[in-house]
MILUMTI-397749 format. One record per residue: z, y, x of N, C-alpha, C in turn; residue in three letters; residue number from 1. Coordinates in nm, 3 decimals. Example, Ala and Ser with C-alpha at 12.3 -4.5 7.8 and 13.67 -1.06 7.14 Angstrom:
BEGIN
{{0.780 -0.569 1.319} {0.780 -0.450 1.230} {0.780 -0.330 1.320} "Ala" 1}
{{0.708 -0.225 1.285} {0.714 -0.106 1.367} {0.787 0.003 1.290} "Ser" 2}
This chain:
BEGIN
{{-0.833 2.598 -0.565} {-0.928 2.503 -0.484} {-0.881 2.352 -0.504} "Met" 1}
{{-0.990 2.271 -0.527} {-0.993 2.127 -0.541} {-0.972 2.072 -0.410} "Thr" 2}
{{-0.868 1.974 -0.417} {-0.852 1.878 -0.289} {-0.928 1.784 -0.294} "Asp" 3}
{{-1.020 1.761 -0.202} {-1.119 1.642 -0.211} {-1.093 1.546 -0.103} "Leu" 4}
{{-0.984 1.540 -0.050} {-0.926 1.439 0.045} {-0.921 1.320 -0.014} "His" 5}
{{-0.991 1.210 0.033} {-0.984 1.067 -0.029} {-0.835 1.012 0.007} "Val" 6}
{{-0.775 1.024 0.095} {-0.658 0.962 0.125} {-0.543 1.049 0.122} "Ala" 7}
{{-0.470 1.055 -0.003} {-0.372 1.125 -0.054} {-0.238 1.059 -0.035} "Arg" 8}
{{-0.232 0.903 -0.022} {-0.104 0.851 -0.027} {-0.125 0.751 0.100} "Tyr" 9}
{{-0.067 0.794 0.194} {-0.074 0.717 0.328} {0.064 0.681 0.358} "Ile" 10}
{{0.080 0.549 0.394} {0.235 0.492 0.417} {0.230 0.443 0.563} "Val" 11}
{{0.346 0.472 0.618} {0.394 0.431 0.748} {0.541 0.443 0.757} "Ser" 12}
{{0.597 0.337 0.823} {0.747 0.331 0.841} {0.789 0.472 0.934} "Ala" 13}
{{0.703 0.522 1.001} {0.729 0.640 1.091} {0.706 0.769 1.015} "Gly" 14}
{{0.645 0.753 0.902} {0.620 0.867 0.815} {0.536 0.980 0.876} "Gly" 15}
{{0.576 1.113 0.857} {0.496 1.228 0.900} {0.473 1.214 1.062} "Ala" 16}
{{0.529 1.173 1.135} {0.523 1.165 1.273} {0.397 1.095 1.323} "Thr" 17}
{{0.344 1.004 1.241} {0.213 0.947 1.260} {0.103 0.970 1.164} "Asp" 18}
{{0.115 1.071 1.090} {0.021 1.127 0.987} {0.032 1.064 0.848} "Gly" 19}
{{0.134 0.972 0.837} {0.156 0.935 0.687} {0.248 1.046 0.614} "Ala" 20}
{{0.230 1.032 0.482} {0.316 1.122 0.396} {0.422 1.040 0.324} "Asn" 21}
{{0.418 0.908 0.351} {0.531 0.846 0.268} {0.578 0.724 0.363} "Tyr" 22}
{{0.716 0.686 0.355} {0.753 0.571 0.445} {0.777 0.454 0.373} "Thr" 23}
{{0.739 0.432 0.236} {0.756 0.324 0.170} {0.618 0.295 0.090} "Thr" 24}
{{0.605 0.182 0.065} {0.484 0.169 -0.032} {0.501 0.203 -0.165} "Ile" 25}
{{0.633 0.165 -0.212} {0.687 0.179 -0.347} {0.686 0.353 -0.372} "Ala" 26}
{{0.717 0.414 -0.289} {0.729 0.568 -0.314} {0.583 0.632 -0.326} "Ser" 27}
{{0.490 0.575 -0.247} {0.330 0.636 -0.236} {0.286 0.569 -0.379} "Ala" 28}
{{0.298 0.450 -0.412} {0.265 0.388 -0.526} {0.303 0.462 -0.648} "Tyr" 29}
{{0.446 0.488 -0.677} {0.492 0.569 -0.783} {0.431 0.722 -0.794} "Ala" 30}
{{0.382 0.781 -0.669} {0.340 0.901 -0.681} {0.193 0.897 -0.716} "Ala" 31}
{{0.109 0.790 -0.689} {-0.022 0.752 -0.729} {-0.034 0.731 -0.869} "Ala" 32}
{{0.060 0.647 -0.925} {0.070 0.617 -1.073} {0.085 0.756 -1.157} "Val" 33}
{{0.180 0.839 -1.116} {0.214 0.963 -1.171} {0.097 1.058 -1.167} "Ala" 34}
{{0.014 1.033 -1.067} {-0.120 1.143 -1.063} {-0.217 1.093 -1.165} "Ala" 35}
{{-0.209 0.985 -1.190} {-0.309 0.930 -1.309} {-0.442 0.908 -1.248} "Gly" 36}
{{-0.523 0.848 -1.312} {-0.661 0.799 -1.273} {-0.657 0.702 -1.179} "Gly" 37}
{{-0.755 0.657 -1.126} {-0.772 0.559 -1.026} {-0.735 0.618 -0.898} "Val" 38}
{{-0.654 0.553 -0.820} {-0.582 0.615 -0.689} {-0.593 0.480 -0.588} "Gln" 39}
{{-0.578 0.526 -0.468} {-0.554 0.423 -0.351} {-0.457 0.455 -0.263} "Thr" 40}
{{-0.371 0.360 -0.241} {-0.260 0.386 -0.136} {-0.290 0.312 -0.017} "Val" 41}
{{-0.322 0.397 0.094} {-0.350 0.334 0.233} {-0.228 0.305 0.321} "Tyr" 42}
{{-0.223 0.193 0.377} {-0.085 0.157 0.452} {-0.126 0.125 0.575} "Ile" 43}
{{-0.049 0.191 0.671} {-0.074 0.177 0.800} {0.001 0.045 0.860} "Gln" 44}
{{-0.050 -0.007 0.966} {0.000 -0.146 1.016} {0.139 -0.164 1.031} "Pro" 45}
{{0.202 -0.267 1.011} {0.338 -0.298 1.012} {0.365 -0.396 0.888} "Gly" 46}
{{0.495 -0.426 0.888} {0.562 -0.522 0.796} {0.642 -0.432 0.699} "Thr" 47}
{{0.622 -0.450 0.575} {0.716 -0.376 0.481} {0.772 -0.482 0.372} "Tyr" 48}
{{0.910 -0.467 0.376} {0.978 -0.552 0.293} {0.996 -0.485 0.159} "Thr" 49}
{{0.910 -0.517 0.051} {0.918 -0.432 -0.083} {0.878 -0.532 -0.180} "Glu" 50}
{{0.934 -0.509 -0.304} {0.884 -0.576 -0.435} {0.822 -0.464 -0.518} "Asn" 51}
{{0.693 -0.491 -0.550} {0.617 -0.402 -0.613} {0.576 -0.432 -0.745} "Leu" 52}
{{0.568 -0.360 -0.851} {0.503 -0.386 -0.971} {0.365 -0.300 -0.985} "Thr" 53}
{{0.260 -0.382 -0.984} {0.129 -0.315 -0.989} {0.085 -0.276 -1.124} "Leu" 54}
{{-0.003 -0.176 -1.108} {-0.077 -0.131 -1.230} {-0.209 -0.146 -1.214} "Thr" 55}
{{-0.301 -0.140 -1.311} {-0.448 -0.150 -1.301} {-0.527 -0.032 -1.266} "Ser" 56}
{{-0.442 0.080 -1.214} {-0.516 0.202 -1.169} {-0.493 0.233 -1.040} "Thr" 57}
{{-0.400 0.162 -0.961} {-0.387 0.186 -0.826} {-0.416 0.073 -0.725} "Val" 58}
{{-0.476 0.105 -0.635} {-0.533 0.009 -0.520} {-0.456 0.011 -0.405} "Asn" 59}
{{-0.429 -0.109 -0.332} {-0.351 -0.113 -0.205} {-0.457 -0.156 -0.108} "Leu" 60}
{{-0.479 -0.074 0.005} {-0.556 -0.085 0.117} {-0.497 -0.067 0.253} "Cys" 61}
{{-0.532 -0.181 0.356} {-0.469 -0.163 0.488} {-0.560 -0.059 0.558} "Ala" 62}
{{-0.477 0.033 0.639} {-0.549 0.134 0.704} {-0.565 0.101 0.846} "Cys" 63}
{{-0.679 0.059 0.888} {-0.701 0.031 1.025} {-0.783 0.120 1.080} "Asn" 64}
{{-0.772 0.235 1.089} {-0.845 0.342 1.142} {-0.825 0.376 1.301} "Cys" 65}
{{-0.910 0.440 1.357} {-0.905 0.462 1.489} {-0.761 0.520 1.519} "Asp" 66}
{{-0.714 0.466 1.634} {-0.572 0.529 1.695} {-0.466 0.458 1.615} "Gly" 67}
{{-0.485 0.389 1.506} {-0.380 0.314 1.442} {-0.365 0.165 1.477} "Ile" 68}
{{-0.472 0.099 1.482} {-0.451 -0.033 1.500} {-0.462 -0.045 1.669} "Ala" 69}
{{-0.350 -0.126 1.722} {-0.338 -0.137 1.859} {-0.301 -0.270 1.902} "Ser" 70}
{{-0.301 -0.304 2.025} {-0.256 -0.438 2.075} {-0.118 -0.473 2.037} "Ser" 71}
{{-0.024 -0.365 2.009} {0.107 -0.410 1.970} {0.128 -0.424 1.817} "Thr" 72}
{{0.039 -0.359 1.751} {0.048 -0.382 1.589} {-0.035 -0.476 1.547} "Thr" 73}
{{-0.162 -0.495 1.620} {-0.256 -0.578 1.584} {-0.348 -0.551 1.473} "Gly" 74}
{{-0.300 -0.426 1.423} {-0.368 -0.363 1.300} {-0.352 -0.442 1.171} "Gly" 75}
{{-0.259 -0.510 1.160} {-0.222 -0.583 1.040} {-0.113 -0.525 0.951} "Asn" 76}
{{-0.131 -0.546 0.827} {-0.033 -0.506 0.712} {0.016 -0.621 0.648} "Val" 77}
{{0.146 -0.646 0.654} {0.210 -0.742 0.576} {0.325 -0.678 0.486} "Thr" 78}
{{0.295 -0.734 0.355} {0.416 -0.714 0.256} {0.498 -0.829 0.248} "Ile" 79}
{{0.611 -0.817 0.267} {0.715 -0.925 0.268} {0.786 -0.897 0.130} "Leu" 80}
{{0.765 -0.987 0.024} {0.814 -0.940 -0.092} {0.740 -1.005 -0.194} "Gly" 81}
{{0.753 -0.951 -0.319} {0.684 -0.996 -0.444} {0.611 -0.888 -0.506} "Lys" 82}
{{0.482 -0.915 -0.537} {0.409 -0.817 -0.617} {0.378 -0.876 -0.747} "Leu" 83}
{{0.405 -0.796 -0.854} {0.400 -0.847 -0.975} {0.285 -0.758 -1.059} "Thr" 84}
{{0.205 -0.833 -1.131} {0.100 -0.776 -1.224} {0.093 -0.843 -1.339} "Ala" 85}
{{0.127 -0.755 -1.457} {0.151 -0.782 -1.584} {0.054 -0.706 -1.670} "Thr" 86}
{{-0.065 -0.674 -1.639} {-0.135 -0.591 -1.722} {-0.300 -0.655 -1.745} "Phe" 87}
{{-0.361 -0.603 -1.819} {-0.506 -0.647 -1.850} {-0.589 -0.547 -1.764} "Ala" 88}
{{-0.677 -0.594 -1.681} {-0.756 -0.524 -1.600} {-0.767 -0.559 -1.462} "Gly" 89}
{{-0.801 -0.483 -1.363} {-0.814 -0.538 -1.219} {-0.749 -0.438 -1.140} "Ser" 90}
{{-0.718 -0.484 -1.018} {-0.670 -0.395 -0.909} {-0.716 -0.477 -0.782} "Val" 91}
{{-0.734 -0.384 -0.678} {-0.775 -0.437 -0.553} {-0.664 -0.430 -0.446} "Ser" 92}
{{-0.649 -0.539 -0.366} {-0.570 -0.547 -0.250} {-0.638 -0.582 -0.132} "Ile" 93}
{{-0.663 -0.487 -0.057} {-0.759 -0.517 0.061} {-0.704 -0.513 0.192} "Ser" 94}
{{-0.724 -0.623 0.264} {-0.683 -0.630 0.409} {-0.521 -0.640 0.417} "Gly" 95}
{{-0.458 -0.695 0.331} {-0.312 -0.698 0.340} {-0.263 -0.863 0.319} "Ile" 96}
{{-0.172 -0.874 0.418} {-0.126 -1.016 0.399} {-0.003 -1.011 0.328} "Asn" 97}
{{0.006 -1.126 0.234} {0.126 -1.108 0.150} {0.211 -1.233 0.188} "Leu" 98}
{{0.344 -1.221 0.212} {0.436 -1.321 0.256} {0.575 -1.304 0.176} "Lys" 99}
{{0.594 -1.446 0.148} {0.715 -1.461 0.060} {0.830 -1.447 0.121} "Thr" 100}
{{0.930 -1.401 0.050} {1.073 -1.380 0.106} {1.163 -1.469 0.011} "Asn" 101}
{{1.127 -1.593 -0.006} {1.211 -1.704 -0.080} {1.169 -1.708 -0.226} "Ser" 102}
{{1.074 -1.620 -0.251} {1.029 -1.619 -0.408} {0.869 -1.630 -0.405} "Asp" 103}
{{0.785 -1.614 -0.523} {0.666 -1.613 -0.513} {0.624 -1.468 -0.446} "Phe" 104}
{{0.511 -1.470 -0.380} {0.461 -1.347 -0.323} {0.370 -1.269 -0.423} "Cys" 105}
{{0.320 -1.347 -0.512} {0.228 -1.261 -0.601} {0.249 -1.338 -0.732} "Leu" 106}
{{0.274 -1.270 -0.844} {0.303 -1.314 -0.984} {0.210 -1.231 -1.078} "Val" 107}
{{0.112 -1.294 -1.133} {0.011 -1.242 -1.227} {0.012 -1.314 -1.361} "Val" 108}
{{0.052 -1.231 -1.477} {0.058 -1.286 -1.603} {-0.001 -1.182 -1.700} "Ser" 109}
């Protein structure tokens, strides 16, 4: 049977307790890259302190769906760290705040 679910890579620091299947963006991103093809990693609200190396086949998207965005989280996703992109092609980063932790927050070369 073919799995037709769109959201295969869902990240939350709370993990499975709130519906996610990964607790870090890096682990979900690695799984998406390993799966091959164009994939999207959905990230639940919160601040994630991570450094990521991006590829042209995996997109990042803030997940602000019903029941997740609240007055306490504000529905915001922030990546505190450095994203590095060293490929030819394009990638989508949607609804995510990038914040530096004393280095560049985004390096594209």
